[in-house]
N, C-alpha and C positions, 0 to 999 in steps of 0.2 A: 504494500500500500504506500502510495506517495504522499508526502506531506504537502499540504497546500501552503502557499505563501500568504499568511494572514494579513500582511500590511500592503499588499498590492505588488505589482510587477517591479516597482522601483525600490523595494525594500532590499537592501544589501546586507542585512545583519548576519546572514549565514554564509556570506562569501568571504574569501581571504582579503586582507587589507589591501594588497596590491591591486586586486581586481576592482575593488571599490574605488580606489584612488584613480585608476585609469578611467573608469566609467564617469567619475565626477569631473575629471579634467575634460573628457570628451563632451560632456553636457555643457560645461562652462564655455568651451571654445565655440560650440554651436550657438549658444545664447549670445555670446559676444559678437559673433559673426552676424547674426540676425539683427542685433542692435545697431551695428555699424550701418547696415542697409537702411534701417529705420531712421537713423539720424540724417543720412543723406536725403532720404525721401522727404523728411520734414523741412530740411533746408531748401530743397528745390521748390516745395509747395509754398513756403514763406516768400521766397524770392519772386515766384510767379504772381502771388497775391499782391506783393508790393508793386511790381511792374504794372499790373492791371489797375491797381488803385491810382497810381501816378498817371497812367494814360487817361483814365476817366477824369481825373482832376484837370489835366491839360485840356481835354475836350470841353469841359464845362467852362473853364476860363476863356477859351477861344470863342465859345458861343456867346458868353456874356459880353465880351469885348466887341462883338460885331453889332 
């Protein structure tokens, strides 16, 4: 009879320390890699919103001056 893992698939309590450390490092690298893409995405979004807002402001100023 096999023992079930009570705490879910991410419970490493029954694994050797080296295996847990490697798994933790792999998860951290994956998370950091995803966060890097997330930061770039937010930067691009902010820059595009700023450019759009500036363009609309210039159009409004141009229309008011005519």
